[in-house]
PDB file as gemmi writes it, atoms N, CA and C in Angstrom:
CRYST1    1.000    1.000    1.000  90.00  90.00  90.00 P 1                      
ATOM      1  N   UNK A   1     -14.876   9.682  13.298  1.00  0.00           N  
ATOM      2  CA  UNK A   1     -13.765   9.433  12.393  1.00  0.00           C  
ATOM      3  C   UNK A   1     -12.702  10.527  12.515  1.00  0.00           C  
ATOM      4  N   UNK A   2     -13.107  11.714  12.915  1.00  0.00           N  
ATOM      5  CA  UNK A   2     -12.135  12.803  13.058  1.00  0.00           C  
ATOM      6  C   UNK A   2     -11.132  12.519  14.166  1.00  0.00           C  
ATOM      7  N   UNK A   3     -11.515  11.697  15.137  1.00  0.00           N  
ATOM      8  CA  UNK A   3     -10.579  11.354  16.208  1.00  0.00           C  
ATOM      9  C   UNK A   3      -9.430  10.508  15.677  1.00  0.00           C  
ATOM     10  N   UNK A   4      -9.685   9.780  14.605  1.00  0.00           N  
ATOM     11  CA  UNK A   4      -8.653   8.910  14.041  1.00  0.00           C  
ATOM     12  C   UNK A   4      -7.675   9.663  13.139  1.00  0.00           C  
ATOM     13  N   UNK A   5      -7.953  10.921  12.843  1.00  0.00           N  
ATOM     14  CA  UNK A   5      -7.093  11.677  11.937  1.00  0.00           C  
ATOM     15  C   UNK A   5      -5.657  11.747  12.458  1.00  0.00           C  
ATOM     16  N   UNK A   6      -5.489  12.017  13.719  1.00  0.00           N  
ATOM     17  CA  UNK A   6      -4.142  12.110  14.308  1.00  0.00           C  
ATOM     18  C   UNK A   6      -3.438  10.749  14.267  1.00  0.00           C  
ATOM     19  N   UNK A   7      -4.187   9.678  14.544  1.00  0.00           N  
ATOM     20  CA  UNK A   7      -3.620   8.329  14.493  1.00  0.00           C  
ATOM     21  C   UNK A   7      -3.140   8.004  13.082  1.00  0.00           C  
ATOM     22  N   UNK A   8      -3.989   8.263  12.067  1.00  0.00           N  
ATOM     23  CA  UNK A   8      -3.604   7.993  10.685  1.00  0.00           C  
ATOM     24  C   UNK A   8      -2.439   8.887  10.255  1.00  0.00           C  
ATOM     25  N   UNK A   9      -2.387  10.109  10.781  1.00  0.00           N  
ATOM     26  CA  UNK A   9      -1.290  11.019  10.468  1.00  0.00           C  
ATOM     27  C   UNK A   9       0.037  10.447  10.958  1.00  0.00           C  
ATOM     28  N   UNK A  10       0.076  10.022  12.195  1.00  0.00           N  
ATOM     29  CA  UNK A  10       1.305   9.452  12.769  1.00  0.00           C  
ATOM     30  C   UNK A  10       1.670   8.145  12.076  1.00  0.00           C  
ATOM     31  N   UNK A  11       0.675   7.292  11.841  1.00  0.00           N  
ATOM     32  CA  UNK A  11       0.920   6.017  11.166  1.00  0.00           C  
ATOM     33  C   UNK A  11       1.443   6.242   9.749  1.00  0.00           C  
ATOM     34  N   UNK A  12       0.871   7.196   9.035  1.00  0.00           N  
ATOM     35  CA  UNK A  12       1.335   7.515   7.683  1.00  0.00           C  
ATOM     36  C   UNK A  12       2.765   8.012   7.665  1.00  0.00           C  
ATOM     37  N   UNK A  13       3.115   8.837   8.657  1.00  0.00           N  
ATOM     38  CA  UNK A  13       4.492   9.328   8.733  1.00  0.00           C  
ATOM     39  C   UNK A  13       5.471   8.192   8.997  1.00  0.00           C  
ATOM     40  N   UNK A  14       5.107   7.282   9.878  1.00  0.00           N  
ATOM     41  CA  UNK A  14       5.980   6.141  10.186  1.00  0.00           C  
ATOM     42  C   UNK A  14       6.159   5.259   8.957  1.00  0.00           C  
ATOM     43  N   UNK A  15       5.059   4.961   8.279  1.00  0.00           N  
ATOM     44  CA  UNK A  15       5.135   4.111   7.086  1.00  0.00           C  
ATOM     45  C   UNK A  15       5.948   4.798   5.992  1.00  0.00           C  
ATOM     46  N   UNK A  16       5.782   6.110   5.836  1.00  0.00           N  
ATOM     47  CA  UNK A  16       6.540   6.839   4.811  1.00  0.00           C  
ATOM     48  C   UNK A  16       8.040   6.764   5.080  1.00  0.00           C  
ATOM     49  N   UNK A  17       8.443   6.951   6.322  1.00  0.00           N  
ATOM     50  CA  UNK A  17       9.869   6.868   6.664  1.00  0.00           C  
ATOM     51  C   UNK A  17      10.386   5.446   6.435  1.00  0.00           C  
ATOM     52  N   UNK A  18       9.610   4.450   6.842  1.00  0.00           N  
ATOM     53  CA  UNK A  18      10.020   3.056   6.618  1.00  0.00           C  
ATOM     54  C   UNK A  18      10.152   2.746   5.131  1.00  0.00           C  
ATOM     55  N   UNK A  19       9.227   3.257   4.326  1.00  0.00           N  
ATOM     56  CA  UNK A  19       9.299   3.003   2.888  1.00  0.00           C  
ATOM     57  C   UNK A  19      10.533   3.660   2.267  1.00  0.00           C  
ATOM     58  N   UNK A  20      10.896   4.842   2.731  1.00  0.00           N  
ATOM     59  CA  UNK A  20      12.112   5.494   2.231  1.00  0.00           C  
ATOM     60  C   UNK A  20      13.335   4.649   2.579  1.00  0.00           C  
ATOM     61  N   UNK A  21      13.401   4.154   3.802  1.00  0.00           N  
ATOM     62  CA  UNK A  21      14.524   3.304   4.215  1.00  0.00           C  
ATOM     63  C   UNK A  21      14.549   2.019   3.389  1.00  0.00           C  
ATOM     64  N   UNK A  22      13.394   1.424   3.177  1.00  0.00           N  
ATOM     65  CA  UNK A  22      13.322   0.183   2.392  1.00  0.00           C  
ATOM     66  C   UNK A  22      13.781   0.430   0.957  1.00  0.00           C  
ATOM     67  N   UNK A  23      13.346   1.531   0.356  1.00  0.00           N  
ATOM     68  CA  UNK A  23      13.786   1.840  -1.007  1.00  0.00           C  
ATOM     69  C   UNK A  23      15.293   2.101  -1.066  1.00  0.00           C  
ATOM     70  N   UNK A  24      15.846   2.777  -0.071  1.00  0.00           N  
ATOM     71  CA  UNK A  24      17.297   3.022  -0.041  1.00  0.00           C  
ATOM     72  C   UNK A  24      18.054   1.703   0.049  1.00  0.00           C  
ATOM     73  N   UNK A  25      17.605   0.810   0.923  1.00  0.00           N  
ATOM     74  CA  UNK A  25      18.261  -0.495   1.064  1.00  0.00           C  
ATOM     75  C   UNK A  25      18.129  -1.297  -0.227  1.00  0.00           C  
ATOM     76  N   UNK A  26      16.951  -1.267  -0.850  1.00  0.00           N  
ATOM     77  CA  UNK A  26      16.744  -2.016  -2.090  1.00  0.00           C  
ATOM     78  C   UNK A  26      17.617  -1.477  -3.219  1.00  0.00           C  
ATOM     79  N   UNK A  27      17.717  -0.165  -3.332  1.00  0.00           N  
ATOM     80  CA  UNK A  27      18.563   0.417  -4.378  1.00  0.00           C  
ATOM     81  C   UNK A  27      20.042   0.143  -4.117  1.00  0.00           C  
ATOM     82  N   UNK A  28      20.457   0.230  -2.866  1.00  0.00           N  
ATOM     83  CA  UNK A  28      21.849  -0.089  -2.529  1.00  0.00           C  
ATOM     84  C   UNK A  28      22.139  -1.562  -2.799  1.00  0.00           C  
ATOM     85  N   UNK A  29      21.193  -2.425  -2.494  1.00  0.00           N  
ATOM     86  CA  UNK A  29      21.366  -3.848  -2.752  1.00  0.00           C  
ATOM     87  C   UNK A  29      21.438  -4.130  -4.253  1.00  0.00           C  
ATOM     88  N   UNK A  30      20.686  -3.385  -5.046  1.00  0.00           N  
ATOM     89  CA  UNK A  30      20.739  -3.577  -6.495  1.00  0.00           C  
ATOM     90  C   UNK A  30      22.102  -3.188  -7.056  1.00  0.00           C  
ATOM     91  N   UNK A  31      22.740  -2.198  -6.455  1.00  0.00           N  
ATOM     92  CA  UNK A  31      24.052  -1.755  -6.933  1.00  0.00           C  
ATOM     93  C   UNK A  31      25.189  -2.625  -6.405  1.00  0.00           C  
ATOM     94  N   UNK A  32      25.124  -2.972  -5.118  1.00  0.00           N  
ATOM     95  CA  UNK A  32      26.237  -3.673  -4.472  1.00  0.00           C  
ATOM     96  C   UNK A  32      25.968  -5.167  -4.336  1.00  0.00           C  
ATOM     97  N   UNK A  33      24.730  -5.533  -4.055  1.00  0.00           N  
ATOM     98  CA  UNK A  33      24.387  -6.944  -3.899  1.00  0.00           C  
ATOM     99  C   UNK A  33      24.771  -7.525  -2.559  1.00  0.00           C  
ATOM    100  N   UNK A  34      24.721  -6.718  -1.511  1.00  0.00           N  
ATOM    101  CA  UNK A  34      25.143  -7.190  -0.192  1.00  0.00           C  
ATOM    102  C   UNK A  34      24.120  -8.103   0.477  1.00  0.00           C  
ATOM    103  N   UNK A  35      22.908  -8.176  -0.037  1.00  0.00           N  
ATOM    104  CA  UNK A  35      21.899  -9.061   0.555  1.00  0.00           C  
ATOM    105  C   UNK A  35      21.733 -10.366  -0.217  1.00  0.00           C  
ATOM    106  N   UNK A  36      22.590 -10.616  -1.186  1.00  0.00           N  
ATOM    107  CA  UNK A  36      22.444 -11.833  -1.985  1.00  0.00           C  
ATOM    108  C   UNK A  36      22.686 -13.094  -1.162  1.00  0.00           C  
ATOM    109  N   UNK A  37      23.407 -12.968  -0.063  1.00  0.00           N  
ATOM    110  CA  UNK A  37      23.640 -14.135   0.795  1.00  0.00           C  
ATOM    111  C   UNK A  37      22.492 -14.358   1.774  1.00  0.00           C  
ATOM    112  N   UNK A  38      21.553 -13.416   1.840  1.00  0.00           N  
ATOM    113  CA  UNK A  38      20.403 -13.527   2.748  1.00  0.00           C  
ATOM    114  C   UNK A  38      19.127 -13.366   1.918  1.00  0.00           C  
ATOM    115  N   UNK A  39      18.709 -14.424   1.219  1.00  0.00           N  
ATOM    116  CA  UNK A  39      17.549 -14.286   0.322  1.00  0.00           C  
ATOM    117  C   UNK A  39      16.237 -13.984   1.050  1.00  0.00           C  
ATOM    118  N   UNK A  40      16.148 -14.345   2.316  1.00  0.00           N  
ATOM    119  CA  UNK A  40      14.918 -14.069   3.070  1.00  0.00           C  
ATOM    120  C   UNK A  40      14.717 -12.564   3.222  1.00  0.00           C  
ATOM    121  N   UNK A  41      15.790 -11.850   3.516  1.00  0.00           N  
ATOM    122  CA  UNK A  41      15.693 -10.396   3.675  1.00  0.00           C  
ATOM    123  C   UNK A  41      15.366  -9.741   2.333  1.00  0.00           C  
ATOM    124  N   UNK A  42      15.962 -10.246   1.259  1.00  0.00           N  
ATOM    125  CA  UNK A  42      15.638  -9.732  -0.075  1.00  0.00           C  
ATOM    126  C   UNK A  42      14.164  -9.917  -0.394  1.00  0.00           C  
ATOM    127  N   UNK A  43      13.632 -11.071  -0.050  1.00  0.00           N  
ATOM    128  CA  UNK A  43      12.218 -11.338  -0.313  1.00  0.00           C  
ATOM    129  C   UNK A  43      11.328 -10.417   0.520  1.00  0.00           C  
ATOM    130  N   UNK A  44      11.693 -10.200   1.780  1.00  0.00           N  
ATOM    131  CA  UNK A  44      10.917  -9.299   2.642  1.00  0.00           C  
ATOM    132  C   UNK A  44      10.938  -7.879   2.079  1.00  0.00           C  
ATOM    133  N   UNK A  45      12.088  -7.435   1.609  1.00  0.00           N  
ATOM    134  CA  UNK A  45      12.185  -6.092   1.028  1.00  0.00           C  
ATOM    135  C   UNK A  45      11.334  -5.985  -0.231  1.00  0.00           C  
ATOM    136  N   UNK A  46      11.361  -7.003  -1.073  1.00  0.00           N  
ATOM    137  CA  UNK A  46      10.541  -6.980  -2.287  1.00  0.00           C  
ATOM    138  C   UNK A  46       9.052  -6.951  -1.961  1.00  0.00           C  
ATOM    139  N   UNK A  47       8.639  -7.711  -0.965  1.00  0.00           N  
ATOM    140  CA  UNK A  47       7.231  -7.698  -0.554  1.00  0.00           C  
ATOM    141  C   UNK A  47       6.861  -6.335   0.019  1.00  0.00           C  
ATOM    142  N   UNK A  48       7.756  -5.762   0.823  1.00  0.00           N  
ATOM    143  CA  UNK A  48       7.485  -4.438   1.407  1.00  0.00           C  
ATOM    144  C   UNK A  48       7.379  -3.372   0.323  1.00  0.00           C  
ATOM    145  N   UNK A  49       8.205  -3.457  -0.696  1.00  0.00           N  
ATOM    146  CA  UNK A  49       8.120  -2.495  -1.799  1.00  0.00           C  
ATOM    147  C   UNK A  49       6.795  -2.661  -2.536  1.00  0.00           C  
ATOM    148  N   UNK A  50       6.402  -3.903  -2.760  1.00  0.00           N  
ATOM    149  CA  UNK A  50       5.183  -4.170  -3.524  1.00  0.00           C  
ATOM    150  C   UNK A  50       3.931  -3.719  -2.779  1.00  0.00           C  
ATOM    151  N   UNK A  51       3.821  -4.080  -1.512  1.00  0.00           N  
ATOM    152  CA  UNK A  51       2.594  -3.795  -0.764  1.00  0.00           C  
ATOM    153  C   UNK A  51       2.689  -2.553   0.118  1.00  0.00           C  
ATOM    154  N   UNK A  52       3.890  -2.079   0.408  1.00  0.00           N  
ATOM    155  CA  UNK A  52       4.046  -0.918   1.278  1.00  0.00           C  
ATOM    156  C   UNK A  52       3.488   0.352   0.674  1.00  0.00           C  
ATOM    157  N   UNK A  53       3.648   0.502  -0.627  1.00  0.00           N  
ATOM    158  CA  UNK A  53       3.110   1.694  -1.284  1.00  0.00           C  
ATOM    159  C   UNK A  53       1.593   1.723  -1.206  1.00  0.00           C  
ATOM    160  N   UNK A  54       0.970   0.575  -1.409  1.00  0.00           N  
ATOM    161  CA  UNK A  54      -0.488   0.500  -1.282  1.00  0.00           C  
ATOM    162  C   UNK A  54      -0.916   0.800   0.145  1.00  0.00           C  
ATOM    163  N   UNK A  55      -0.176   0.285   1.107  1.00  0.00           N  
ATOM    164  CA  UNK A  55      -0.492   0.557   2.508  1.00  0.00           C  
ATOM    165  C   UNK A  55      -0.366   2.045   2.818  1.00  0.00           C  
ATOM    166  N   UNK A  56       0.678   2.664   2.298  1.00  0.00           N  
ATOM    167  CA  UNK A  56       0.866   4.098   2.524  1.00  0.00           C  
ATOM    168  C   UNK A  56      -0.262   4.908   1.890  1.00  0.00           C  
ATOM    169  N   UNK A  57      -0.641   4.561   0.674  1.00  0.00           N  
ATOM    170  CA  UNK A  57      -1.758   5.250   0.016  1.00  0.00           C  
ATOM    171  C   UNK A  57      -3.042   5.069   0.817  1.00  0.00           C  
ATOM    172  N   UNK A  58      -3.271   3.866   1.320  1.00  0.00           N  
ATOM    173  CA  UNK A  58      -4.485   3.610   2.101  1.00  0.00           C  
ATOM    174  C   UNK A  58      -4.504   4.429   3.386  1.00  0.00           C  
ATOM    175  N   UNK A  59      -3.395   4.467   4.101  1.00  0.00           N  
ATOM    176  CA  UNK A  59      -3.356   5.194   5.377  1.00  0.00           C  
ATOM    177  C   UNK A  59      -3.499   6.697   5.154  1.00  0.00           C  
ATOM    178  N   UNK A  60      -2.786   7.234   4.167  1.00  0.00           N  
ATOM    179  CA  UNK A  60      -2.894   8.668   3.892  1.00  0.00           C  
ATOM    180  C   UNK A  60      -4.293   9.002   3.380  1.00  0.00           C  
ATOM    181  N   UNK A  61      -4.864   8.116   2.580  1.00  0.00           N  
ATOM    182  CA  UNK A  61      -6.235   8.330   2.119  1.00  0.00           C  
ATOM    183  C   UNK A  61      -7.235   8.290   3.256  1.00  0.00           C  
ATOM    184  N   UNK A  62      -7.045   7.366   4.186  1.00  0.00           N  
ATOM    185  CA  UNK A  62      -7.933   7.313   5.352  1.00  0.00           C  
ATOM    186  C   UNK A  62      -7.802   8.571   6.196  1.00  0.00           C  
ATOM    187  N   UNK A  63      -6.584   9.083   6.294  1.00  0.00           N  
ATOM    188  CA  UNK A  63      -6.398  10.342   7.025  1.00  0.00           C  
ATOM    189  C   UNK A  63      -7.137  11.479   6.327  1.00  0.00           C  
ATOM    190  N   UNK A  64      -7.013  11.551   5.010  1.00  0.00           N  
ATOM    191  CA  UNK A  64      -7.677  12.618   4.262  1.00  0.00           C  
ATOM    192  C   UNK A  64      -9.195  12.473   4.315  1.00  0.00           C  
ATOM    193  N   UNK A  65      -9.686  11.248   4.249  1.00  0.00           N  
ATOM    194  CA  UNK A  65     -11.134  11.026   4.246  1.00  0.00           C  
ATOM    195  C   UNK A  65     -11.755  11.204   5.622  1.00  0.00           C  
ATOM    196  N   UNK A  66     -10.938  11.198   6.669  1.00  0.00           N  
ATOM    197  CA  UNK A  66     -11.501  11.391   8.006  1.00  0.00           C  
ATOM    198  C   UNK A  66     -12.054  12.801   8.173  1.00  0.00           C  
ATOM    199  N   UNK A  67     -11.630  13.725   7.314  1.00  0.00           N  
ATOM    200  CA  UNK A  67     -12.114  15.107   7.370  1.00  0.00           C  
ATOM    201  C   UNK A  67     -13.295  15.343   6.433  1.00  0.00           C  
ATOM    202  N   UNK A  68     -13.617  14.384   5.591  1.00  0.00           N  
ATOM    203  CA  UNK A  68     -14.628  14.578   4.550  1.00  0.00           C  
ATOM    204  C   UNK A  68     -15.967  13.981   4.977  1.00  0.00           C  
ATOM    205  N   UNK A  69     -16.972  14.249   4.152  1.00  0.00           N  
ATOM    206  CA  UNK A  69     -18.294  13.703   4.463  1.00  0.00           C  
ATOM    207  C   UNK A  69     -18.385  12.242   4.034  1.00  0.00           C  
ATOM    208  N   UNK A  70     -19.487  11.634   4.346  1.00  0.00           N  
ATOM    209  CA  UNK A  70     -19.659  10.186   4.164  1.00  0.00           C  
ATOM    210  C   UNK A  70     -19.615   9.776   2.692  1.00  0.00           C  
ATOM    211  N   UNK A  71     -20.059  10.634   1.786  1.00  0.00           N  
ATOM    212  CA  UNK A  71     -20.075  10.288   0.362  1.00  0.00           C  
ATOM    213  C   UNK A  71     -18.649  10.094  -0.153  1.00  0.00           C  
ATOM    214  N   UNK A  72     -17.768  11.027   0.169  1.00  0.00           N  
ATOM    215  CA  UNK A  72     -16.373  10.898  -0.272  1.00  0.00           C  
ATOM    216  C   UNK A  72     -15.698   9.696   0.385  1.00  0.00           C  
ATOM    217  N   UNK A  73     -16.031   9.438   1.633  1.00  0.00           N  
ATOM    218  CA  UNK A  73     -15.458   8.270   2.316  1.00  0.00           C  
ATOM    219  C   UNK A  73     -15.876   6.980   1.636  1.00  0.00           C  
ATOM    220  N   UNK A  74     -17.151   6.870   1.294  1.00  0.00           N  
ATOM    221  CA  UNK A  74     -17.639   5.649   0.637  1.00  0.00           C  
ATOM    222  C   UNK A  74     -16.966   5.477  -0.721  1.00  0.00           C  
ATOM    223  N   UNK A  75     -16.834   6.558  -1.478  1.00  0.00           N  
ATOM    224  CA  UNK A  75     -16.163   6.475  -2.780  1.00  0.00           C  
ATOM    225  C   UNK A  75     -14.716   6.005  -2.603  1.00  0.00           C  
ATOM    226  N   UNK A  76     -14.020   6.551  -1.617  1.00  0.00           N  
ATOM    227  CA  UNK A  76     -12.636   6.138  -1.362  1.00  0.00           C  
ATOM    228  C   UNK A  76     -12.572   4.676  -0.940  1.00  0.00           C  
ATOM    229  N   UNK A  77     -13.464   4.258  -0.044  1.00  0.00           N  
ATOM    230  CA  UNK A  77     -13.468   2.863   0.410  1.00  0.00           C  
ATOM    231  C   UNK A  77     -13.716   1.908  -0.749  1.00  0.00           C  
ATOM    232  N   UNK A  78     -14.641   2.258  -1.639  1.00  0.00           N  
ATOM    233  CA  UNK A  78     -14.936   1.392  -2.786  1.00  0.00           C  
ATOM    234  C   UNK A  78     -13.724   1.313  -3.714  1.00  0.00           C  
ATOM    235  N   UNK A  79     -13.106   2.449  -3.996  1.00  0.00           N  
ATOM    236  CA  UNK A  79     -11.916   2.447  -4.863  1.00  0.00           C  
ATOM    237  C   UNK A  79     -10.781   1.628  -4.247  1.00  0.00           C  
ATOM    238  N   UNK A  80     -10.573   1.799  -2.958  1.00  0.00           N  
ATOM    239  CA  UNK A  80      -9.529   1.039  -2.269  1.00  0.00           C  
ATOM    240  C   UNK A  80      -9.846  -0.454  -2.277  1.00  0.00           C  
ATOM    241  N   UNK A  81     -11.108  -0.798  -2.077  1.00  0.00           N  
ATOM    242  CA  UNK A  81     -11.502  -2.210  -2.103  1.00  0.00           C  
ATOM    243  C   UNK A  81     -11.284  -2.818  -3.482  1.00  0.00           C  
ATOM    244  N   UNK A  82     -11.593  -2.073  -4.535  1.00  0.00           N  
ATOM    245  CA  UNK A  82     -11.378  -2.575  -5.894  1.00  0.00           C  
ATOM    246  C   UNK A  82      -9.891  -2.827  -6.136  1.00  0.00           C  
ATOM    247  N   UNK A  83      -9.052  -1.909  -5.710  1.00  0.00           N  
ATOM    248  CA  UNK A  83      -7.602  -2.085  -5.875  1.00  0.00           C  
ATOM    249  C   UNK A  83      -7.121  -3.325  -5.133  1.00  0.00           C  
ATOM    250  N   UNK A  84      -7.546  -3.485  -3.893  1.00  0.00           N  
ATOM    251  CA  UNK A  84      -7.107  -4.630  -3.085  1.00  0.00           C  
ATOM    252  C   UNK A  84      -7.620  -5.938  -3.674  1.00  0.00           C  
ATOM    253  N   UNK A  85      -8.870  -5.967  -4.098  1.00  0.00           N  
ATOM    254  CA  UNK A  85      -9.430  -7.199  -4.673  1.00  0.00           C  
ATOM    255  C   UNK A  85      -8.677  -7.589  -5.934  1.00  0.00           C  
ATOM    256  N   UNK A  86      -8.447  -6.635  -6.834  1.00  0.00           N  
ATOM    257  CA  UNK A  86      -7.739  -6.959  -8.070  1.00  0.00           C  
ATOM    258  C   UNK A  86      -6.269  -7.281  -7.823  1.00  0.00           C  
ATOM    259  N   UNK A  87      -5.681  -6.723  -6.769  1.00  0.00           N  
ATOM    260  CA  UNK A  87      -4.285  -7.003  -6.459  1.00  0.00           C  
ATOM    261  C   UNK A  87      -4.112  -8.401  -5.876  1.00  0.00           C  
ATOM    262  N   UNK A  88      -4.985  -8.776  -4.951  1.00  0.00           N  
ATOM    263  CA  UNK A  88      -4.837 -10.065  -4.284  1.00  0.00           C  
ATOM    264  C   UNK A  88      -5.531 -11.209  -5.018  1.00  0.00           C  
ATOM    265  N   UNK A  89      -6.514 -10.893  -5.840  1.00  0.00           N  
ATOM    266  CA  UNK A  89      -7.243 -11.916  -6.589  1.00  0.00           C  
ATOM    267  C   UNK A  89      -7.259 -11.532  -8.063  1.00  0.00           C  
ATOM    268  N   UNK A  90      -6.155 -11.749  -8.791  1.00  0.00           N  
ATOM    269  CA  UNK A  90      -6.090 -11.298 -10.185  1.00  0.00           C  
ATOM    270  C   UNK A  90      -7.101 -11.988 -11.097  1.00  0.00           C  
ATOM    271  N   UNK A  91      -7.543 -13.174 -10.750  1.00  0.00           N  
ATOM    272  CA  UNK A  91      -8.543 -13.860 -11.563  1.00  0.00           C  
ATOM    273  C   UNK A  91      -9.895 -13.186 -11.534  1.00  0.00           C  
ATOM    274  N   UNK A  92     -10.122 -12.335 -10.554  1.00  0.00           N  
ATOM    275  CA  UNK A  92     -11.397 -11.635 -10.436  1.00  0.00           C  
ATOM    276  C   UNK A  92     -11.625 -10.721 -11.628  1.00  0.00           C  
ATOM    277  N   UNK A  93     -10.573 -10.088 -12.121  1.00  0.00           N  
ATOM    278  CA  UNK A  93     -10.718  -9.180 -13.260  1.00  0.00           C  
ATOM    279  C   UNK A  93     -11.188  -9.939 -14.495  1.00  0.00           C  
ATOM    280  N   UNK A  94     -10.582 -11.105 -14.764  1.00  0.00           N  
ATOM    281  CA  UNK A  94     -10.998 -11.893 -15.927  1.00  0.00           C  
ATOM    282  C   UNK A  94     -12.440 -12.371 -15.775  1.00  0.00           C  
ATOM    283  N   UNK A  95     -12.810 -12.785 -14.563  1.00  0.00           N  
ATOM    284  CA  UNK A  95     -14.191 -13.212 -14.329  1.00  0.00           C  
ATOM    285  C   UNK A  95     -15.165 -12.066 -14.545  1.00  0.00           C  
ATOM    286  N   UNK A  96     -14.810 -10.880 -14.075  1.00  0.00           N  
ATOM    287  CA  UNK A  96     -15.669  -9.712 -14.245  1.00  0.00           C  
ATOM    288  C   UNK A  96     -15.805  -9.353 -15.718  1.00  0.00           C  
ATOM    289  N   UNK A  97     -14.718  -9.385 -16.450  1.00  0.00           N  
ATOM    290  CA  UNK A  97     -14.778  -9.077 -17.880  1.00  0.00           C  
ATOM    291  C   UNK A  97     -15.554 -10.156 -18.635  1.00  0.00           C  
ATOM    292  N   UNK A  98     -15.487 -11.401 -18.181  1.00  0.00           N  
ATOM    293  CA  UNK A  98     -16.270 -12.467 -18.795  1.00  0.00           C  
ATOM    294  C   UNK A  98     -17.758 -12.276 -18.585  1.00  0.00           C  
ATOM    295  N   UNK A  99     -18.140 -11.735 -17.446  1.00  0.00           N  
ATOM    296  CA  UNK A  99     -19.550 -11.460 -17.184  1.00  0.00           C  
ATOM    297  C   UNK A  99     -20.062 -10.306 -18.032  1.00  0.00           C  
ATOM    298  N   UNK A 100     -19.218  -9.318 -18.254  1.00  0.00           N  
ATOM    299  CA  UNK A 100     -19.649  -8.135 -19.003  1.00  0.00           C  
ATOM    300  C   UNK A 100     -19.773  -8.439 -20.487  1.00  0.00           C  
ATOM    301  N   UNK A 101     -18.822  -9.177 -21.040  1.00  0.00           N  
ATOM    302  CA  UNK A 101     -18.863  -9.426 -22.490  1.00  0.00           C  
ATOM    303  C   UNK A 101     -19.586 -10.690 -22.854  1.00  0.00           C  
TER     304      UNK A 101                                                      
END                                                                             
């Protein structure tokens, strides 16, 4: 896993720069509205804002966990899996709470 540290480092840097550019474009669009004639690009930017932050957290976390022992990696993987499951399947939370109560 330590061999992947450099890969995750470079990937995290690329995603971070892309997210900064996406946020700048989104904020400029909110002020000026220059993308209102191209709704597809607006939708892509909104999706990138919504899921890009999670992707960046995942990549940077994978980079950080590549230096740690297996226990910390498993804890990180489980936490990341819980976030992804609840994000993509919102009904799962209600089902889980229904089982508990």
